[in-house]
N, C-alpha and C positions, 0 to 999 in steps of 0.2 A: 503493500498499498501505500502512498506518498501524499502528502497536498500542502498547502502553502499556506499559514493564517498569517493574518496579518490584521495588528491591532492599531487603532490608531490612538495618539496618545495626545492628539489637540485636533481642533475642529479640521485642521485641514485634510483632503482626502489625499493616500495614496496610491497612484498610478501605480498600474499593474499593465504588461504586454502580453496581452492571452495569448494571440499565436507563439508568442518566445515561450511561453509558459508551456504549450502543450508540446513543445518538442525537450524540454525539460522537464519534466514529470514525467516517472515512472509509470506504465509504461512505454511512455513518451508517443507524439502525435496520435492523442484522445481528445476530442472534445473535451475543454473545463468547462465544470460546473462550480456555481458561486451561489453560496450560501451565506447569507447575510444573517450571523447569531444576533447580532442587537446593533445599534447605531456603530459601533465604533471598531467591533469585529466581524472580519470576512472570513470566509474558508471557502480557498480553493484544490478543487480534485476532480479525476474524472471519474467516468463510469466503472472504472478498475476497482472501485471502492463505494461507500454508500453512507448518507447521514442519514438517521430515519430516530424516530423519537428522541431525539435532542442527543443522540451518540452515534460516533462516528468509527467505521470500523470496515474491513476486507469482509467482502460478504461471505456468508459460512460455504457456499459453493464452491471457492476459492482456500480456503482452508488452511491460510498461509500462517494466520496469530498461533495456530492451535499446538505449534510447541514454542516458540519461543522468536518469532521474528515475528514480532505484534504492536500496534501500538494503538491505545482507546484515547479517544478524546471525548469527555463529556461535557456539556453545556446544560447550566442551568441559571436563570435569568436572577435567580436570589444569589447561589455559591458563585455565580461565576464559571469560566474556564477550567477545566482537567486535565491535565495530559497523564497519562500512566504508560512509560514505558518499561517495557520486557528485562526480566535480569538477566540476560546473558548479552544483552545491547547488539543484537544482531540488528535492528533496527534501528540507527540512531536518532536523536534528537538533537538539531543546531536551534540555538536561537542569538540572533543579533539584536539590539536596543538602542537606538540611536534618542535622540530629544523629539522627532517628530513618530517612532511608535515603534513595534516588537515585530519581528518579522519572525515564525519556527516554522522548521519543515524538517523530513528524515536525509535532504538533498539540497546541500548548499547550494547548487548550480538555479535550483528555481528561483534565488535570491536576485538573480543576474536580470530576470524578469520584473523586477519593482525597478522604478525609472528611480535613476538620482542613487541607487544604491551602489556603492567604487568597495571593490575586493581589498583589502589591508595585505597585503604579503608581510610575512616575515622576513626576513633575511636568509636568502638562499642556501645558506650554511644548513640553516633546519632544516629544511630539505632534504640536503645533500649528503650530509654525513652523518654516519653511522653511530649513533648512542640511546641509551635506553631513553623512553618515554612511557610518561601515565597513562593508565586506562582514562583516563579525560581529557586527552591532549588534543588541540586544536589546531587546525591547519591555516587559519588567517588570524590578524591581531584584532579585527571585530567582530569575531564571531564563537561562541562558546560552544560546549559540548556540553548536553545533560550527561550525569552520570547514570550510567544504566541502572533499570530499577528502580530510580527515581520518578518523584510525581511533582509535575510542575504547575503551579496554580498561578490565574491572573484574576483581579477582579478587579480592583482599585489601581493593584502594581504586581509585581511579579514575584514571582517565591517560590521557592524551590524545597521540596521535601528530600533530602536524601535516604540512601537504605544503603545496605552492607551488599555486598559484590559475593557471590557465593564461595568465595574462596576468600576471605577477609576475616572471618571468624573460625575457619578450620583449623584441626591441629592433627599431624599424625599423631594415631594412637599405639605406640610400641609395646600396650599389651596387648595388640590384636592378636588372636590365632589365624592360622589359615581358614581352615574353615568359616571361623567368625568372617571373614574378609571374603572369602566367595561369595556367603551366603548373603552378606549385605550387597553385595555388586550383581549378584542376580537379582535381589529382590526392588534394588534400584532401577535393572536394564527392561524387567519384566513389568513395572508399575508404567515406566515412559512410552512400552509399546502397545500396551495388550488393549488399551483404552481408543488405540489408533487402527481404523478399518475403514480403506480406500480401496476403490476401484482405480482399474488401471495402474495400477503400483508397479515398480519395477528398482532393483539396486542396481550403484555403479559397484561391480565387486572385480575384487582385486586379485583376489585370491588369500592376502593378508587375514590376520585375526579379526583386526578391526570390522571391515567388511563383510567377513565371514559369519561374524556374529549378528551384525545388522542385518543381512538376509536372510538369515536365520528365522532372525524375531519379525522378520518382514513378512515372511512364508505364513509364519504361525498365526500373525493375527492380522494380515491384509492380503492373503491369499496370492501373494507375490508369486506368478511364474516367469517374469522374464529377467535374466543379469546380463551385463552387458559391459564390456573391459575395454581396453583404449591399447592401438598398436600402434605402434611409430614406425620408420625405416631404421630408427635407432634402438628399436627396442620392442617388449611385448609382453602382458601381462595374462594372454591368452592361457596357456598351458594352466597353470596354477586357476584361474577362473574355473576355466573349464572341470577340473578337477572338485574343487567344491559344487561348484555348481550341480553337476551329476550327484553326488551325494547327499542333496536338499532336494532332489527333483525338480529343478528347476533348467530354464531353457537358457543358453548360455549364448550370447553375441557378441561377437567382436567386430570392432567398430576402428577402421582404420583412419587415421588424422593423416589431413589431407595440410604438406609443408605450405601450399602454397596459401592456406588461409588463416598463417599463424599471426598474419600483421592485424586482420579485422577481429579476430579472440583478441589480439591486445589492447585494439583499440576500444574493443565493445567493454572490457573489465572495468577498464581507466574510467573510460566515460559512464558508464553505471554508477558504478561503489565508489567513484572519487578516490581513486588511487594513485598515490606518488610514492608506492616503494615497490622498488622491481622485483625482489623476491615473492612479494603476494603476487603480482603482478602475474608472474611466471605457474605462480603456485594454479589459483584459481582458473589461469587462461586454460586447463585441463580442463575444468571443470565443466567450463564454458564447451567446449571441443564435445567431450560427452553429450552435454544437453544437448547442441547443436548439431550431432548425428544420430542421436535415439529417435526413433519414430516419432510422430508428434500427439500419437493417442495416449503416450505414456505422460501422465498428469502430476503423480506425485513418484517422487524418487527418493528412495531411504542411502543414505552412506552409511562409512563410517569416519569420517571426517572427524578432526578434533581429538580423535581418542589418544594420538600420540603425545602430544600438549598434555591431558590431565595425567596419563601414567606416567609422564617422564621421559618417555623414549626419543624423544630430540633432544633431550640432554648429552645424548654421545654420539650427537653430529655436531661435530667442532666447527667443520664450514659453514652451517648453518647458523651457528651461535655467534660467531664473529662475523655474519653476516644482518644480524639479528641486535647486535650488541648488548645481547643479556644473556646471563648467565643461572636462571635459577629459574623453577617453576612456573612461580607466581608472578613472576615479569613476564613470561612466555605468554601464559592467559589474557594479562593485561594487556601485551603488544597487538592481541588478535582486535582487541578494540580499538586501538588507536590505529593501525594497520587497514580496518576496516574487511578483515580475512574474511569473514563471515556473513559482512553485509548479502542481501536478498537479491537486491535491484537487475542485476543483470540474469538472473534467471526469475526474476517477478515478472521481468519485461516479457518472458517468452509465454508468462501464463505457466509456467511450471512451481511446485512446491517441491523443496529439497529436504528431506529432514534430514538429521544428523543425530543420529542416534545416540551418541555421546555428549551430545552438547548441551546439557541437561544437568541442574543444581541437584536432584539427586543423584543420579552417575557419578559427578564430578566431586560430590563430596564425596563417597561410597571409593572412589578412587584415589584422592586424596588424604584419606584415614591412612591408605595401606603403608606399614611402618617400612625404612628403608631396609633394615635390617633382613624381612622377608626378599625384599629382593637382591638383597646382595647374595642374600643364601641360595637362592635359585638363579642366580646370574641372568636377572630377569627382569628386567622393568612390568612387563605384561605376565609374568608368571600365573599372578591370580586371574586374569581374565582369561587366560588361555586354559590353566586345572580348572575353572570353574563350567567352561566350556563344556572339557570332557569328562567330569563327573557329571553334568546334567543330562548329558549325551545331546546335546547339540551339537558337537563337532565328536570327529575320530583323531585320535592322539597324533595320527599323521598329520592331519589336515591342522590340526590347532599350533601343533608344535614344528610346523613348515618354517624354516628359514626363509624368508622371502625379503626383497628389498622395495622400499618405498616405493611413492607412487612415484616423485620425479625420477628417481633412478632405474625403478623399471624400466620406464618408458625411456630413459634419455631425456626427458625432454628441457632440462636443464642445461643440459649440449645443443641442440635442436634452438631455442628461443638463442642462446649466445652464437649460432651459427648465422641463423635469420639477421641479428642486431651487428654482423661483423666484429665478433666480440674476443678477445683473445683467448679466453676456457670456460667454462660452463660455470666457472666461480666467481665471474665477472660482476660484482652484484655495485659496485660503485657505478662503472661504468650503464647501469641498466635500471640503478635508482635515478640518473641523469637523464637519462633517456626515458622514463615514465616520469619525471617531472615535467616534463617539456611540454608533455602530451597532458598532465594534469593541467596547467596553466591556461590552453588551449579550451578547457571544459568550459573558464571561466572569462573568457572572453565573449565578449555580447555578441560579437557580429561573426561568430563562430558557426 
């Protein structure tokens, strides 16, 4: 869902170029609806969403908000405006306050349709240098980001009620036994999956433990029939994906990546999610490719995306840590907010719902509670997940403990991306950031 809220602070009316807004509001190029909430507040949106009974949300038929990518806007003439955000921060909320008005939207580029609004950039070094950033990081000097899970209200002035993030109160439970850790993780995964029953469901199955568990749950509770894996001219996930798919009795289909389309995928994810981080662009352009190549009849797609972060798997990848400027699990989780890695706009614009099975507060807390000693004892950050899947007959031991390269390395997309950009090697992330930043700046050019 997307929208633009304009709150007038004076008697002057803010001018909005509707034709420009149509091009910049997900899912793009759809007629804009205008709702006057009162004499000072206007809500701009397209028929991708709906405003009904003083509540604005994604239509139930699309179901994007069921997992964690959602925003609710509630308006009451007595209590004023209330914006409630998801605790996982997939759908961000940006706001800009001036002497004349307050602008609020999940997509900053919608602000460019407001006459006289000017984006004030930070120094280039902020965008181009690799360093640790907070979860509330902002892209511009004059735009702020609402902390995920928080509530923004407006009656006579702007107020924010902040909530704790799912991992801000977590702690490792060193006295947790293996059986307890397995059972907690199982309960968390089941609780987030058994309420989801979608038609036209499929999964992106690389054959690794994360996507295999996600596929098992989707098959069990959503009647999933098909899985899809990606093959490039540099690597393939076909063999591992087919083995798991056969065991789960689903139809495995291999999608062939077309190198000639890599630039369009690159442009798409940067424009849709407003990304200036080269590593993030590289990661999610693979998801964009999978979505583009998947039959359009598949509207609900399950993934294992994000599990590497909550189980600490990314901490073993020194090149990844060097490219992100962080070195611990919490910082990696915070990074998903400022980098907008899990923002939904590139797939929402295609009418697709992506359900990231592991990207849920209950699953996250179960994973983060696992003691480091348990991981060290079994020499695997995901031993609890793997052994839990075997213990409950979700997967065979050979499938659950099979060693497999991550998605980027399995398909060698990092190499393909560097080759396309004519960069020295697959880890040329400083140059990837610079190229991504140039495309990011073009988004906010009002003539673009």
